[in-house]
N, CA, C and O atoms as a CHARMM CRD file, in Angstrom:
* protein
*
  260
    1    1 MET  N     -4.00500  37.56600  -2.09400 PROA 1      0.00000
    2    1 MET  CA    -4.54700  37.53600  -1.80500 PROA 1      0.00000
    3    1 MET  C     -4.26100  37.85000  -0.37900 PROA 1      0.00000
    4    1 MET  O     -5.25700  37.82800   0.34300 PROA 1      0.00000
    5    2 LEU  N     -3.02000  38.16500   0.24600 PROA 2      0.00000
    6    2 LEU  CA    -1.95500  38.74000   1.50800 PROA 2      0.00000
    7    2 LEU  C     -1.70900  39.88400   1.00000 PROA 2      0.00000
    8    2 LEU  O     -1.26500  40.60200   1.89700 PROA 2      0.00000
    9    3 LEU  N     -1.77800  40.54600  -0.18300 PROA 3      0.00000
   10    3 LEU  CA    -1.64400  42.19300  -1.51500 PROA 3      0.00000
   11    3 LEU  C     -3.61100  42.76800  -0.97900 PROA 3      0.00000
   12    3 LEU  O     -4.13500  43.67000  -0.32500 PROA 3      0.00000
   13    4 LEU  N     -4.05800  41.51700  -1.80100 PROA 4      0.00000
   14    4 LEU  CA    -6.45000  42.68300  -1.34000 PROA 4      0.00000
   15    4 LEU  C     -6.06200  42.37300  -0.44600 PROA 4      0.00000
   16    4 LEU  O     -5.39900  41.41000  -0.83100 PROA 4      0.00000
   17    5 ILE  N     -5.78600  42.47600   1.60500 PROA 5      0.00000
   18    5 ILE  CA    -5.85400  42.17300   2.51200 PROA 5      0.00000
   19    5 ILE  C     -5.24200  43.06600   3.32000 PROA 5      0.00000
   20    5 ILE  O     -5.86700  43.80700   4.07800 PROA 5      0.00000
   21    6 THR  N     -3.95900  43.05000   3.20600 PROA 6      0.00000
   22    6 THR  CA    -2.87100  44.42500   3.43500 PROA 6      0.00000
   23    6 THR  C     -2.43300  45.46100   2.75800 PROA 6      0.00000
   24    6 THR  O     -1.46700  46.04600   3.24800 PROA 6      0.00000
   25    7 GLY  N     -2.90300  45.88600   1.69300 PROA 7      0.00000
   26    7 GLY  CA    -2.67500  46.30800   0.25700 PROA 7      0.00000
   27    7 GLY  C     -0.80000  47.02400   0.65400 PROA 7      0.00000
   28    7 GLY  O     -0.24800  48.07000   0.31300 PROA 7      0.00000
   29    8 ASP  N     -0.47900  46.20500   1.23900 PROA 8      0.00000
   30    8 ASP  CA     0.97500  47.08400   1.26300 PROA 8      0.00000
   31    8 ASP  C      1.79000  45.63800   0.57600 PROA 8      0.00000
   32    8 ASP  O      1.59400  44.47700   0.93700 PROA 8      0.00000
   33    9 TRP  N      2.94500  46.21200  -0.73600 PROA 9      0.00000
   34    9 TRP  CA     3.76300  45.21200  -1.46100 PROA 9      0.00000
   35    9 TRP  C      4.39100  44.59600  -0.82400 PROA 9      0.00000
   36    9 TRP  O      3.89100  43.47500  -0.73100 PROA 9      0.00000
   37   10 LYS  N      5.32100  44.69300  -0.25800 PROA 10     0.00000
   38   10 LYS  CA     6.58100  44.03100   0.45600 PROA 10     0.00000
   39   10 LYS  C      5.77400  42.71500   1.36700 PROA 10     0.00000
   40   10 LYS  O      6.58300  41.80000   1.52400 PROA 10     0.00000
   41   11 ALA  N      4.30600  42.37400   2.04100 PROA 11     0.00000
   42   11 ALA  CA     3.98900  41.44700   2.72000 PROA 11     0.00000
   43   11 ALA  C      3.82600  40.47300   1.42600 PROA 11     0.00000
   44   11 ALA  O      3.89800  39.24500   1.45900 PROA 11     0.00000
   45   12 ALA  N      3.53500  41.47600   0.00700 PROA 12     0.00000
   46   12 ALA  CA     3.14200  39.60400  -1.28400 PROA 12     0.00000
   47   12 ALA  C      4.93800  39.41700  -1.42700 PROA 12     0.00000
   48   12 ALA  O      5.22000  38.25800  -1.73100 PROA 12     0.00000
   49   13 VAL  N      5.96800  40.18300  -1.29200 PROA 13     0.00000
   50   13 VAL  CA     6.74300  40.57700  -1.76200 PROA 13     0.00000
   51   13 VAL  C      7.89600  38.82700  -0.68300 PROA 13     0.00000
   52   13 VAL  O      8.38600  37.70100  -0.76500 PROA 13     0.00000
   53   14 VAL  N      7.74100  39.49300  -0.22500 PROA 14     0.00000
   54   14 VAL  CA     7.91000  38.62500   1.11000 PROA 14     0.00000
   55   14 VAL  C      7.50200  36.93000   0.87500 PROA 14     0.00000
   56   14 VAL  O      8.25800  35.98300   0.65700 PROA 14     0.00000
   57   15 THR  N      6.14600  36.96200   0.99900 PROA 15     0.00000
   58   15 THR  CA     5.44100  36.03200   1.08400 PROA 15     0.00000
   59   15 THR  C      6.20300  34.87200  -0.62200 PROA 15     0.00000
   60   15 THR  O      6.33800  33.66700  -0.83800 PROA 15     0.00000
   61   16 TYR  N      6.51700  36.28900  -1.48900 PROA 16     0.00000
   62   16 TYR  CA     6.81600  35.12100  -3.40200 PROA 16     0.00000
   63   16 TYR  C      7.82100  35.18200  -2.52800 PROA 16     0.00000
   64   16 TYR  O      7.69600  34.06000  -2.03900 PROA 16     0.00000
   65   17 SER  N      8.74100  35.66900  -1.95900 PROA 17     0.00000
   66   17 SER  CA    10.71200  35.27700  -1.57100 PROA 17     0.00000
   67   17 SER  C     10.16300  33.79700  -0.63600 PROA 17     0.00000
   68   17 SER  O     10.23700  32.77300  -1.31600 PROA 17     0.00000
   69   18 GLY  N      9.79600  33.65300   0.37200 PROA 18     0.00000
   70   18 GLY  CA     9.73600  32.38800   0.47400 PROA 18     0.00000
   71   18 GLY  C      8.80500  31.12800   0.08800 PROA 18     0.00000
   72   18 GLY  O      8.57600  29.99400   0.51000 PROA 18     0.00000
   73   19 VAL  N      8.38600  32.01600  -0.99700 PROA 19     0.00000
   74   19 VAL  CA     7.15700  30.52600  -1.24200 PROA 19     0.00000
   75   19 VAL  C      9.54200  30.37500  -2.14700 PROA 19     0.00000
   76   19 VAL  O     10.48000  29.86700  -1.53300 PROA 19     0.00000
   77   20 VAL  N      9.58500  30.75500  -2.98900 PROA 20     0.00000
   78   20 VAL  CA    10.71500  30.11700  -3.44900 PROA 20     0.00000
   79   20 VAL  C     12.08100  29.73500  -3.36300 PROA 20     0.00000
   80   20 VAL  O     12.97800  29.27600  -4.07100 PROA 20     0.00000
   81   21 PHE  N     11.80700  30.21400  -1.89600 PROA 21     0.00000
   82   21 PHE  CA    13.43000  29.75000  -0.81700 PROA 21     0.00000
   83   21 PHE  C     13.06200  27.91900  -0.28700 PROA 21     0.00000
   84   21 PHE  O     13.73900  26.98500   0.14200 PROA 21     0.00000
   85   22 LEU  N     11.61700  28.14700  -0.62800 PROA 22     0.00000
   86   22 LEU  CA    12.06100  26.73200   0.45000 PROA 22     0.00000
   87   22 LEU  C     10.28600  25.99200  -0.83000 PROA 22     0.00000
   88   22 LEU  O      9.11500  26.05800  -0.45300 PROA 22     0.00000
   89   23 TRP  N     10.66600  25.52200  -1.94000 PROA 23     0.00000
   90   23 TRP  CA    10.13200  25.44700  -2.42700 PROA 23     0.00000
   91   23 TRP  C     11.33900  24.04000  -2.49600 PROA 23     0.00000
   92   23 TRP  O     11.02600  22.89800  -2.16200 PROA 23     0.00000
   93   24 PRO  N     12.62100  24.40500  -2.96000 PROA 24     0.00000
   94   24 PRO  CA    13.50700  23.51500  -3.41400 PROA 24     0.00000
   95   24 PRO  C     13.53800  21.84900  -1.77600 PROA 24     0.00000
   96   24 PRO  O     13.76800  20.64100  -1.84300 PROA 24     0.00000
   97   25 LEU  N     13.25200  22.59300  -0.85500 PROA 25     0.00000
   98   25 LEU  CA    13.51000  21.62600   0.70200 PROA 25     0.00000
   99   25 LEU  C     11.86500  21.45200   0.55800 PROA 25     0.00000
  100   25 LEU  O     11.51600  20.92500   1.61400 PROA 25     0.00000
  101   26 TYR  N     10.97100  21.61200  -0.08700 PROA 26     0.00000
  102   26 TYR  CA     9.56200  20.68500  -0.07800 PROA 26     0.00000
  103   26 TYR  C      9.96700  19.73100  -1.16300 PROA 26     0.00000
  104   26 TYR  O      9.27300  18.72900  -0.99000 PROA 26     0.00000
  105   27 LYS  N     10.67000  19.57300  -2.09000 PROA 27     0.00000
  106   27 LYS  CA    10.80200  19.08600  -3.22200 PROA 27     0.00000
  107   27 LYS  C     11.63600  17.86700  -2.24800 PROA 27     0.00000
  108   27 LYS  O     11.23800  16.75900  -2.60600 PROA 27     0.00000
  109   28 ILE  N     12.36200  17.79600  -1.46300 PROA 28     0.00000
  110   28 ILE  CA    13.21500  16.94800  -1.21100 PROA 28     0.00000
  111   28 ILE  C     12.90800  16.78500   0.08100 PROA 28     0.00000
  112   28 ILE  O     13.65900  16.16600   0.83500 PROA 28     0.00000
  113   29 MET  N     11.46500  17.46700   0.58500 PROA 29     0.00000
  114   29 MET  CA    11.05900  16.65300   1.13500 PROA 29     0.00000
  115   29 MET  C     10.65900  15.30300   1.01700 PROA 29     0.00000
  116   29 MET  O     11.05800  14.45900   1.81900 PROA 29     0.00000
  117   30 GLN  N      9.63900  14.93900  -0.24800 PROA 30     0.00000
  118   30 GLN  CA     8.79300  14.77300  -1.23700 PROA 30     0.00000
  119   30 GLN  C      9.24200  13.30700  -0.84800 PROA 30     0.00000
  120   30 GLN  O      8.98200  12.41800  -0.03600 PROA 30     0.00000
  121   31 ALA  N     10.35800  13.68900  -2.28800 PROA 31     0.00000
  122   31 ALA  CA    11.56000  12.62300  -2.80700 PROA 31     0.00000
  123   31 ALA  C     11.93300  11.74100  -1.47600 PROA 31     0.00000
  124   31 ALA  O     11.89200  10.51100  -1.46300 PROA 31     0.00000
  125   32 ASP  N     12.37700  12.72400  -0.13300 PROA 32     0.00000
  126   32 ASP  CA    12.58900  10.71000   0.91200 PROA 32     0.00000
  127   32 ASP  C     11.67000  10.61500   1.75800 PROA 32     0.00000
  128   32 ASP  O     12.22900   9.96200   2.63900 PROA 32     0.00000
  129   33 ALA  N      9.93600  10.94600   2.35100 PROA 33     0.00000
  130   33 ALA  CA     9.70300  10.63300   2.41000 PROA 33     0.00000
  131   33 ALA  C      9.40600   8.81800   2.12100 PROA 33     0.00000
  132   33 ALA  O      9.76200   8.22300   1.10400 PROA 33     0.00000
  133   34 PRO  N      8.54300   8.08800   3.51200 PROA 34     0.00000
  134   34 PRO  CA     8.66000   6.96400   3.16100 PROA 34     0.00000
  135   34 PRO  C      7.38700   6.83400   1.75000 PROA 34     0.00000
  136   34 PRO  O      6.50000   7.38400   1.09700 PROA 34     0.00000
  137   35 ARG  N      8.13500   5.73800   1.97400 PROA 35     0.00000
  138   35 ARG  CA     7.08700   4.97900   0.81900 PROA 35     0.00000
  139   35 ARG  C      6.77600   2.79500   0.57400 PROA 35     0.00000
  140   35 ARG  O      7.38000   2.27500   1.51100 PROA 35     0.00000
  141   36 CYS  N      6.32000   2.04300  -0.02200 PROA 36     0.00000
  142   36 CYS  CA     6.45400   1.23800  -0.57000 PROA 36     0.00000
  143   36 CYS  C      7.19300   1.92900  -1.63900 PROA 36     0.00000
  144   36 CYS  O      7.09800   3.04800  -2.14200 PROA 36     0.00000
  145   37 TYR  N      8.27200   0.49600  -1.90700 PROA 37     0.00000
  146   37 TYR  CA     8.32300   0.65200  -3.83900 PROA 37     0.00000
  147   37 TYR  C      9.17900  -0.78200  -3.52200 PROA 37     0.00000
  148   37 TYR  O      9.58000  -1.30500  -2.48200 PROA 37     0.00000
  149   38 ASP  N      9.25500  -1.17400  -5.08300 PROA 38     0.00000
  150   38 ASP  CA    10.00700  -2.80700  -5.24000 PROA 38     0.00000
  151   38 ASP  C     11.73800  -1.94200  -5.43500 PROA 38     0.00000
  152   38 ASP  O     11.93500  -0.93700  -6.11800 PROA 38     0.00000
  153   39 PRO  N     12.66800  -2.61300  -4.71200 PROA 39     0.00000
  154   39 PRO  CA    13.49000  -2.37900  -5.09500 PROA 39     0.00000
  155   39 PRO  C     14.44000  -2.76200  -6.44700 PROA 39     0.00000
  156   39 PRO  O     15.63400  -2.49000  -6.57900 PROA 39     0.00000
  157   40 GLY  N     13.76800  -3.30900  -7.19300 PROA 40     0.00000
  158   40 GLY  CA    13.76000  -3.63400  -8.14400 PROA 40     0.00000
  159   40 GLY  C     13.66000  -2.07600  -9.88900 PROA 40     0.00000
  160   40 GLY  O     14.04900  -1.83200 -11.03100 PROA 40     0.00000
  161   41 HSD  N     12.88800  -1.61200  -8.81200 PROA 41     0.00000
  162   41 HSD  CA    12.41100  -0.71700  -9.96800 PROA 41     0.00000
  163   41 HSD  C     12.54400   0.71500  -8.89100 PROA 41     0.00000
  164   41 HSD  O     11.49200   1.01700  -8.32800 PROA 41     0.00000
  165   42 VAL  N     13.78200   1.59500  -8.59000 PROA 42     0.00000
  166   42 VAL  CA    14.17600   2.00500  -7.64200 PROA 42     0.00000
  167   42 VAL  C     12.91500   3.94400  -8.42000 PROA 42     0.00000
  168   42 VAL  O     12.97600   4.42400  -9.55200 PROA 42     0.00000
  169   43 PRO  N     12.36100   4.25900  -7.66700 PROA 43     0.00000
  170   43 PRO  CA    12.04100   6.01700  -8.26600 PROA 43     0.00000
  171   43 PRO  C     12.56600   6.52600  -8.54600 PROA 43     0.00000
  172   43 PRO  O     13.63500   6.48200  -7.93700 PROA 43     0.00000
  173   44 PRO  N     12.48800   7.63200  -9.79200 PROA 44     0.00000
  174   44 PRO  CA    13.84800   8.39400 -10.79800 PROA 44     0.00000
  175   44 PRO  C     14.02500   8.93100  -9.43500 PROA 44     0.00000
  176   44 PRO  O     14.95200   8.35300  -8.86800 PROA 44     0.00000
  177   45 GLU  N     13.43400   9.87500  -8.68300 PROA 45     0.00000
  178   45 GLU  CA    13.91400  11.01200  -8.02000 PROA 45     0.00000
  179   45 GLU  C     14.66600  10.21600  -7.12100 PROA 45     0.00000
  180   45 GLU  O     15.72400  10.81000  -6.91600 PROA 45     0.00000
  181   46 LEU  N     14.61400   8.94500  -6.36500 PROA 46     0.00000
  182   46 LEU  CA    15.29400   8.49500  -5.12100 PROA 46     0.00000
  183   46 LEU  C     16.74100   8.43600  -5.46400 PROA 46     0.00000
  184   46 LEU  O     17.62200   8.55800  -4.61300 PROA 46     0.00000
  185   47 LEU  N     17.13700   8.10000  -7.70800 PROA 47     0.00000
  186   47 LEU  CA    17.89900   7.74600  -8.13100 PROA 47     0.00000
  187   47 LEU  C     18.02800   7.63100  -9.21300 PROA 47     0.00000
  188   47 LEU  O     17.97200   6.59700  -9.87900 PROA 47     0.00000
  189   48 PRO  N     18.39500   9.64400  -9.83200 PROA 48     0.00000
  190   48 PRO  CA    18.54700  10.12700 -10.66800 PROA 48     0.00000
  191   48 PRO  C     19.29400   9.39800 -12.22400 PROA 48     0.00000
  192   48 PRO  O     19.02600   9.42400 -13.42500 PROA 48     0.00000
  193   49 ALA  N     20.56300   8.65900 -11.16600 PROA 49     0.00000
  194   49 ALA  CA    20.76900   8.32300 -12.82400 PROA 49     0.00000
  195   49 ALA  C     21.13200   7.51100 -12.82300 PROA 49     0.00000
  196   49 ALA  O     21.83700   7.16600 -11.87500 PROA 49     0.00000
  197   50 ARG  N     20.88800   6.68800 -13.87100 PROA 50     0.00000
  198   50 ARG  CA    20.85100   5.69400 -14.95300 PROA 50     0.00000
  199   50 ARG  C     22.10300   3.53200 -14.41500 PROA 50     0.00000
  200   50 ARG  O     23.04100   2.73900 -14.50400 PROA 50     0.00000
  201   51 LEU  N     20.92100   3.96800 -13.96700 PROA 51     0.00000
  202   51 LEU  CA    21.63800   2.42200 -13.75600 PROA 51     0.00000
  203   51 LEU  C     21.76700   1.15400 -15.28800 PROA 51     0.00000
  204   51 LEU  O     20.97300   0.74500 -16.13600 PROA 51     0.00000
  205   52 ASN  N     23.56000   0.86400 -14.89000 PROA 52     0.00000
  206   52 ASN  CA    23.62300  -0.28500 -16.00200 PROA 52     0.00000
  207   52 ASN  C     23.35400  -1.91800 -15.27300 PROA 52     0.00000
  208   52 ASN  O     24.29800  -2.63400 -14.93700 PROA 52     0.00000
  209   53 LEU  N     22.11600  -2.25600 -15.14000 PROA 53     0.00000
  210   53 LEU  CA    21.42800  -3.26100 -14.94100 PROA 53     0.00000
  211   53 LEU  C     21.35300  -4.59900 -16.08000 PROA 53     0.00000
  212   53 LEU  O     21.07300  -4.24100 -17.22400 PROA 53     0.00000
  213   54 PRO  N     21.57500  -6.09300 -15.87800 PROA 54     0.00000
  214   54 PRO  CA    21.32700  -6.47500 -16.81000 PROA 54     0.00000
  215   54 PRO  C     20.11600  -6.45100 -18.34400 PROA 54     0.00000
  216   54 PRO  O     18.99600  -5.95100 -18.23600 PROA 54     0.00000
  217   55 PRO  N     20.31600  -6.69800 -18.86900 PROA 55     0.00000
  218   55 PRO  CA    18.74000  -6.63200 -19.59500 PROA 55     0.00000
  219   55 PRO  C     17.95400  -8.33400 -18.48200 PROA 55     0.00000
  220   55 PRO  O     18.51700  -9.24500 -17.87500 PROA 55     0.00000
  221   56 LEU  N     16.11600  -7.90200 -18.78800 PROA 56     0.00000
  222   56 LEU  CA    15.97100  -9.26400 -17.93900 PROA 56     0.00000
  223   56 LEU  C     15.96000 -10.22500 -19.05600 PROA 56     0.00000
  224   56 LEU  O     16.12100 -10.01500 -20.25800 PROA 56     0.00000
  225   57 VAL  N     15.62100 -11.89300 -18.08800 PROA 57     0.00000
  226   57 VAL  CA    15.92100 -12.16500 -19.06000 PROA 57     0.00000
  227   57 VAL  C     14.34200 -13.02000 -18.99900 PROA 57     0.00000
  228   57 VAL  O     14.18200 -13.73200 -18.00700 PROA 57     0.00000
  229   58 HSD  N     13.31800 -12.96600 -19.91600 PROA 58     0.00000
  230   58 HSD  CA    12.31900 -13.96200 -19.77800 PROA 58     0.00000
  231   58 HSD  C     12.36500 -15.08000 -19.05700 PROA 58     0.00000
  232   58 HSD  O     13.00800 -15.94300 -19.65500 PROA 58     0.00000
  233   59 PRO  N     11.66800 -15.67800 -17.30100 PROA 59     0.00000
  234   59 PRO  CA    11.67700 -17.08200 -17.64900 PROA 59     0.00000
  235   59 PRO  C     11.84000 -17.93100 -17.86000 PROA 59     0.00000
  236   59 PRO  O     12.66200 -18.65400 -17.29700 PROA 59     0.00000
  237   60 ALA  N     11.00100 -18.27800 -18.93100 PROA 60     0.00000
  238   60 ALA  CA     9.78800 -19.26300 -20.34700 PROA 60     0.00000
  239   60 ALA  C     12.03300 -20.31400 -20.25100 PROA 60     0.00000
  240   60 ALA  O     12.33000 -21.47100 -19.95200 PROA 60     0.00000
  241   61 LEU  N     13.04800 -18.96500 -20.71900 PROA 61     0.00000
  242   61 LEU  CA    13.91500 -19.11400 -22.05900 PROA 61     0.00000
  243   61 LEU  C     14.89500 -19.67700 -20.19300 PROA 61     0.00000
  244   61 LEU  O     16.06000 -20.07600 -20.20700 PROA 61     0.00000
  245   62 LEU  N     14.18600 -19.57000 -19.06000 PROA 62     0.00000
  246   62 LEU  CA    15.40300 -20.16900 -18.10800 PROA 62     0.00000
  247   62 LEU  C     14.88400 -21.82800 -17.55500 PROA 62     0.00000
  248   62 LEU  O     15.39700 -22.49200 -16.65300 PROA 62     0.00000
  249   63 ASP  N     13.86000 -22.14600 -18.32300 PROA 63     0.00000
  250   63 ASP  CA    13.80100 -23.20400 -17.80300 PROA 63     0.00000
  251   63 ASP  C     14.36700 -25.06300 -18.34800 PROA 63     0.00000
  252   63 ASP  O     14.25700 -25.26400 -19.55700 PROA 63     0.00000
  253   64 CYS  N     14.61500 -25.61100 -17.95800 PROA 64     0.00000
  254   64 CYS  CA    15.39100 -26.73400 -17.92700 PROA 64     0.00000
  255   64 CYS  C     14.74400 -28.61200 -18.60000 PROA 64     0.00000
  256   64 CYS  O     15.24700 -29.67700 -18.95900 PROA 64     0.00000
  257   65 ASP  N     13.92800 -28.24700 -18.49300 PROA 65     0.00000
  258   65 ASP  CA    12.53900 -29.12100 -18.41000 PROA 65     0.00000
  259   65 ASP  C     13.21700 -30.01500 -20.07600 PROA 65     0.00000
  260   65 ASP  O     12.55400 -30.90100 -20.61500 PROA 65     0.00000
């Protein structure tokens, strides 16, 4: 759109470069945004490494009645 308005390629190149350089910053800000989540199910973008957690145990197996 900027190219159509100004007719100058430099403006389009500068805009495209700005988007390319700011996109990683935007993604970091989105990953760090406040949100609700269960500590047992951490979103993958906050903790990309796979956790070596013990397998889940069904509550019926823990019943000692």
